[in-house]
C-alpha positions in Angstrom: -39.1 -23.3 -25.7 -41.8 -24.5 -23.4 -41.3 -25.2 -19.7 -41.8 -28.9 -20.3 -39.2 -29.2 -23.0 -36.7 -27.3 -20.9 -37.2 -29.7 -18.0 -36.8 -32.6 -20.3 -33.6 -31.1 -21.7 -32.1 -30.6 -18.3 -32.8 -34.2 -17.3 -31.3 -35.7 -20.5 -28.2 -37.8 -19.4 -26.2 -36.7 -22.5 -27.0 -33.0 -22.2 -24.4 -30.5 -21.0 -24.8 -27.0 -19.6 -22.7 -25.8 -22.5 -25.5 -27.0 -24.8 -28.1 -25.2 -22.7 -26.4 -21.9 -22.2 -24.4 -20.0 -24.8 -21.2 -18.3 -24.0 -22.8 -14.9 -23.4 -25.1 -16.3 -20.7 -22.3 -18.3 -19.1 -20.2 -15.1 -18.8 -23.2 -13.3 -17.3 -23.5 -16.0 -14.7 -19.8 -16.7 -14.0 -18.8 -13.0 -13.7 -21.0 -12.7 -10.6 -18.9 -15.3 -8.7 -16.0 -14.4 -6.4 -12.6 -14.6 -7.9 -11.6 -17.9 -6.1 -14.8 -19.6 -7.4 -13.9 -18.5 -11.0 -10.4 -19.9 -10.7 -11.8 -23.2 -9.5 -14.4 -23.2 -12.3 -11.5 -23.3 -14.8 -11.1 -27.0 -14.0 -14.7 -27.9 -14.9 -13.9 -28.5 -18.6 -11.7 -27.4 -21.4 -14.4 -25.0 -22.8 -14.7 -23.3 -19.4 -11.0 -23.0 -19.1 -10.7 -21.3 -22.5 -13.7 -19.1 -21.7 -12.5 -17.9 -18.3 -8.9 -17.4 -19.5 -10.0 -15.1 -22.3 -9.1 -11.4 -21.7 -12.7 -10.5 -22.7 -13.9 -12.4 -19.6 -11.3 -10.6 -17.4 -12.5 -7.2 -18.6 -16.2 -8.0 -18.0 -15.4 -9.6 -14.6 -13.5 -6.5 -13.5 -16.1 -4.1 -14.9 -18.9 -5.9 -13.0 -17.1 -6.1 -9.6 -15.6 -2.6 -9.6 -19.0 -1.1 -9.1 -18.5 -1.8 -5.4 -15.8 -0.4 -3.1 -12.7 -2.6 -3.1 -11.6 -4.3 0.1 -8.2 -3.4 1.5 -5.6 -4.4 4.0 -3.6 -2.0 6.1 -0.1 -3.3 6.5 1.6 -1.7 9.5 5.4 -2.2 9.8 7.0 -1.3 13.1 9.9 -1.7 15.5 9.4 -3.0 19.0 11.2 -4.0 22.2 10.5 -7.5 23.5 11.2 -6.4 27.0 10.8 -9.8 28.9 12.8 -11.8 26.4 15.7 -9.6 25.1 17.0 -6.1 24.9 17.2 -6.2 21.1 15.1 -4.1 18.8 12.9 -6.3 16.6 10.9 -5.7 13.4 7.4 -7.0 12.7 4.2 -6.5 10.7 0.6 -6.2 11.7 -2.4 -6.0 9.4 -6.0 -4.8 9.7 -8.1 -6.2 6.8 -11.7 -6.2 5.6 -10.8 -8.9 3.0 -12.2 -12.3 4.0 -9.6 -14.4 2.2 -6.8 -12.3 3.6 -8.1 -12.7 7.1 -8.4 -16.4 6.8 -4.9 -16.9 5.3 -3.2 -14.3 7.4 -0.3 -12.0 6.3 3.2 -13.4 5.9 6.1 -13.2 3.5 7.5 -16.6 4.2 7.2 -17.6 0.5 10.0 -15.2 -0.5 13.4 -16.8 -0.9 15.1 -14.2 1.3 12.8 -14.9 4.3 14.6 -16.2 7.4 12.2 -16.6 10.3 15.0 -16.7 13.0 16.2 -13.2 12.0 14.8 -10.2 13.9 14.5 -8.2 10.6 13.7 -10.9 8.0 11.9 -8.7 5.5 11.5 -5.0 4.9 8.5 -3.7 2.9 9.3 -0.5 1.0 6.4 0.2 -1.3 3.0 -1.0 -2.5 0.6 -0.5 -5.4 -2.8 -2.1 -5.8 -2.4 -5.7 -4.3 1.4 -5.9 -4.8 4.2 -5.2 -2.4 7.8 -4.3 -3.0 10.0 -6.1 -0.4 13.7 -6.1 0.4 15.9 -8.3 2.6 17.3 -6.0 5.2 20.8 -7.6 5.6 21.4 -7.5 1.8 19.9 -4.1 1.5 22.5 -2.6 4.0 24.9 -2.9 1.1 22.9 -3.0 -2.1 19.2 -2.9 -2.8 17.8 -6.2 -4.0 14.0 -5.9 -4.4 11.2 -8.5 -4.7 7.8 -7.7 -6.2 5.2 -10.0 -4.8 1.5 -10.7 -4.4 0.8 -11.8 -0.8 -2.5 -13.4 -1.8 -1.3 -15.5 -4.7 2.2 -16.0 -3.4 3.8 -15.0 -6.7 7.0 -13.1 -6.7 9.7 -11.6 -8.9 13.2 -10.6 -8.0 14.9 -7.6 -9.7 18.6 -7.1 -10.5 20.5 -5.3 -7.8 20.0 -1.5 -7.9 23.1 0.6 -8.5 25.1 2.1 -5.6 25.3 1.2 -1.9 22.8 2.5 0.6 20.6 1.7 3.6 16.9 0.8 3.1 15.9 3.2 5.9 17.5 6.1 4.1 16.0 5.3 0.7 12.7 6.4 -0.7 11.0 3.8 -3.0 7.9 4.0 -5.1 6.2 1.5 -7.4 3.5 1.7 -10.1 2.0 -0.8 -12.5 0.6 -0.4 -16.0 -3.1 0.7 -16.1 -3.6 -0.8 -19.5 -4.3 -4.4 -18.5 -5.7 -6.5 -15.7 -2.4 -8.4 -15.6 0.9 -6.8 -14.7 2.6 -6.5 -18.0 4.8 -3.5 -17.2 5.9 -1.6 -14.1 8.2 1.1 -12.9 10.2 1.1 -9.6 11.8 4.4 -8.6 14.4 4.7 -5.9 15.8 7.9 -4.4 18.9 7.3 -2.1 19.4 9.7 0.8 21.6 12.6 -0.1 25.0 13.0 1.6 25.4 15.8 4.1 27.8 17.6 1.7 24.9 18.0 -0.6 22.8 20.1 1.8 21.1 23.2 0.4 21.1 21.6 -3.0 18.2 21.4 -5.4 19.5 18.4 -7.4 19.3 14.8 -6.5 19.7 11.4 -8.3 17.0 8.9 -9.0 17.4 5.2 -9.9 14.5 3.7 -12.0 13.9 0.1 -13.0 11.5 -0.2 -16.0 10.2 -3.7 -16.7 10.0 -3.0 -20.4 13.7 -2.3 -20.5 14.7 -4.8 -17.9 17.4 -2.7 -16.3 18.1 0.1 -13.9 18.8 3.6 -15.2 20.1 6.7 -13.4 18.5 10.2 -13.7 19.3 13.6 -12.3 16.3 15.6 -11.0 16.2 19.3 -10.4 13.9 20.6 -7.8 12.4 24.2 -7.9 13.4 24.6 -4.3 16.6 23.8 -2.4 16.6 22.0 0.9 18.7 23.2 3.8 19.3 19.7 5.2 19.7 16.2 3.9 16.5 14.6 2.7 14.6 12.7 5.3 11.9 10.5 3.8 9.2 8.6 5.4 9.6 5.0 4.1 6.3 4.9 2.2 5.2 7.1 -0.6 1.7 8.0 -1.9 0.8 7.2 -5.6 -1.7 9.8 -6.7 -2.6 10.8 -10.2 0.1 8.3 -11.4 2.8 10.3 -9.7 4.9 9.6 -6.6 4.6 11.8 -3.5 7.1 11.8 -0.5 7.2 13.9 2.6 10.5 15.6 2.9 11.8 17.3 6.1 8.2 17.5 7.4 7.7 20.7 5.4 7.3 19.7 1.7 5.8 17.1 -0.6 8.1 16.1 -3.4 6.3 14.9 -6.5 8.0 12.8 -9.2 6.3 11.7 -12.4 7.8 8.3 -13.4 6.5 8.7 -16.9 8.1 12.0 -17.4 11.3 11.4 -15.5 13.5 12.1 -18.5 12.5 15.7 -18.2 14.7 16.0 -15.2 12.3 18.0 -13.1 10.0 17.4 -10.1 7.3 19.4 -8.3 7.4 20.5 -4.7 4.3 21.3 -2.7 4.7 23.2 0.6 2.7 21.9 3.5 0.3 24.1 5.5 2.2 26.6 7.6 0.2 25.6 10.7 1.4 22.1 10.8 4.1 21.4 13.4 7.2 19.9 11.7 8.3 18.4 15.0 5.3 16.1 15.2 4.6 13.1 12.9 2.7 14.0 9.7 0.6 11.5 7.7 0.3 12.0 3.9 -2.6 10.3 2.1 -5.2 10.5 -0.6 -9.0 10.0 -0.7 -11.7 11.1 -3.2 -9.2 12.7 -5.7 -7.6 14.9 -3.0 -4.3 14.8 -1.2 -4.6 15.1 2.5 -2.2 15.6 5.4 -3.0 14.9 9.1 -1.3 15.1 12.5 -2.2 15.0 16.2 -1.2 18.2 18.0 -0.2 17.6 21.6 -0.8 19.9 24.5 -0.6 19.6 28.3 -4.3 19.2 28.7 -5.6 18.2 25.3 -4.7 16.9 21.9 -6.4 17.6 18.6 -6.6 15.7 15.3 -6.0 18.2 12.4 -6.7 17.3 8.8 -5.9 19.4 5.8 -7.0 18.9 2.2 -5.1 20.1 -0.9 -7.4 22.3 -2.9 -5.2 23.2 -5.8 -2.6 20.7 -7.0 -0.7 23.3 -9.0 -0.7 26.3 -6.7 -0.4 24.2 -3.5 -3.3 25.8 -1.6 -4.6 23.8 1.4 -7.9 24.0 3.3 -8.4 23.1 6.9 -10.9 20.2 6.7 -11.1 19.1 10.3 -9.9 20.1 13.8 -11.3 18.0 16.6 -10.3 17.2 20.2 -9.7 13.4 20.7 -10.7 13.6 24.3 -14.2 14.8 23.3 -14.7 11.8 21.0 -16.9 8.9 22.1 -15.2 5.8 23.5 -11.9 7.7 24.1 -11.9 6.0 27.6 -11.6 2.6 25.9 -8.2 3.5 24.5 -5.3 2.5 26.8 -2.5 4.9 26.9 1.0 4.0 27.8 2.6 5.8 30.8 4.4 8.1 28.4 0.9 9.4 27.4 0.5 11.3 24.1 4.0 10.6 22.9 2.8 7.2 21.7 0.0 8.6 19.5 0.3 8.9 15.7 -1.8 8.9 12.6 -1.1 5.8 10.5 -3.3 6.2 7.4 -6.4 7.5 5.7 -9.2 5.2 4.8 -8.9 4.8 1.0 -12.6 5.4 0.3 -14.0 7.2 3.3 -12.5 10.6 3.9 -14.0 10.7 7.4 -12.2 7.7 8.7 -8.6 7.5 9.7 -6.4 4.8 11.4 -4.4 5.9 14.5 -1.9 4.2 16.8 -2.2 4.5 20.6 0.7 2.6 22.0 0.2 -1.0 20.7 -3.4 -0.4 19.7 -4.7 0.3 16.2 -7.7 2.7 16.5 -10.3 3.5 14.0 -11.2 7.2 14.1 -14.5 8.3 12.6 -14.4 12.1 12.3 -18.1 12.5 11.3 -19.4 10.3 14.1 -16.7 11.6 16.5 -15.9 8.0 17.7 -12.8 6.1 18.5 -12.8 2.3 18.1 -10.0 -0.1 19.0 -9.9 -2.5 16.0 -6.7 -4.4 16.8 -3.6 -4.8 18.9 -0.3 -5.2 17.2 1.4 -6.6 20.3 -0.5 -8.3 23.1 2.4 -9.2 25.4 4.7 -7.0 27.4 6.5 -5.8 24.2 6.1 -2.1 23.3 6.0 -0.6 19.8 8.6 2.2 19.7 8.4 3.4 16.1 6.7 3.1 12.8 8.7 2.0 9.8 6.0 2.3 7.2 2.3 1.9 6.6 1.1 0.4 3.3 -2.4 0.0 1.8 -2.9 -3.2 0.0 -6.0 -2.9 -2.2 -7.7 -6.1 -3.3 -9.1 -5.9 -6.8 -11.7 -8.4 -7.8 -9.1 -10.1 -10.1 -5.6 -10.4 -8.5 -2.7 -8.7 -10.3 -0.5 -11.2 -12.0 3.3 -11.0 -12.3 4.9 -11.7 -15.7 5.2 -15.4 -16.3 8.4 -15.3 -18.4 11.2 -15.0 -18.1 11.4 -14.1 -14.4 8.3 -15.4 -12.6 9.0 -17.8 -9.7 6.2 -19.5 -7.7 6.2 -20.9 -4.3 
């Protein structure tokens, strides 16, 4: 077709872009748009709605955009004292995000039915996977676990039946994984490990509750560990999903690994932590570039060091010292404000999900980006800017933002705000 005839065709009043471009060309063009623009484009006409709703377009859209690193949001959950207003311990969230839409809209869970803004502990986040969170209402969860799966960006949510037994959220380990077979969330598993009673110390058996969406109910399993533990299990609230398995730190000395797809076998794996790590100092467990990593800040009278270990062999549990660097020798350390209690307020929050040389630290109320390769410290955010003081970390969760948001099943349980 000549250039003239093409111009004439574009100027014809009765012509349509659907007559000019076939579906293949439309897909090539529309898949390059951001997700929000694609969702709006569905309202152009019935043909576009059908084309953009087709699973084939979803697959091509995801395949095109996943060539680039996914944006993410670090959700930091913490306790704090509001010293000038009350003597009560409060609970709050803080986020650091490189996702533009998330920054514009802000992070909140007010769309959940259990949210009560006047409560000091309105919501408790217990797990995350991809761009989904698992939340719990703290007052309800003191007696029985009632969980909500939600997408903070799309404001969709799903409530699950109450879990069996009675337990506290702070004493319970929870992990969550979705199906990898589809862009939409058509199946998921939620695993819950209640804290063992003191009478079960030095035991290598524990119970696991699992909710499977395909079955629509909770089931109990007994798990046997290759090692016994001399004390009751003390979990950090968050877990690490790595190689489709759940990983928890236990007693600051071991990593317990549970495979939700092989849970009927009744066994778990235990990986010992490096012997040089101090169990009395906070330890951060994370993953990056197909490796598990652990990190802590060692504290001394005159100096403190950031120590990072990488797991070399997932089967044998061999670790390699990857980094050991003095924080005081890093550039811009003088910009970090330390509380009068000094190094007792420092901790490692999380590993960067794509860059193994970058970690997130907490100095008092400041969130600090630590670049190990450049040896720099950069204050990226403050979780509290008044006279309040953060006294403890409840959990740190990475919300990944895929190019196409994860959808929660529409029937029979989906509720929308």
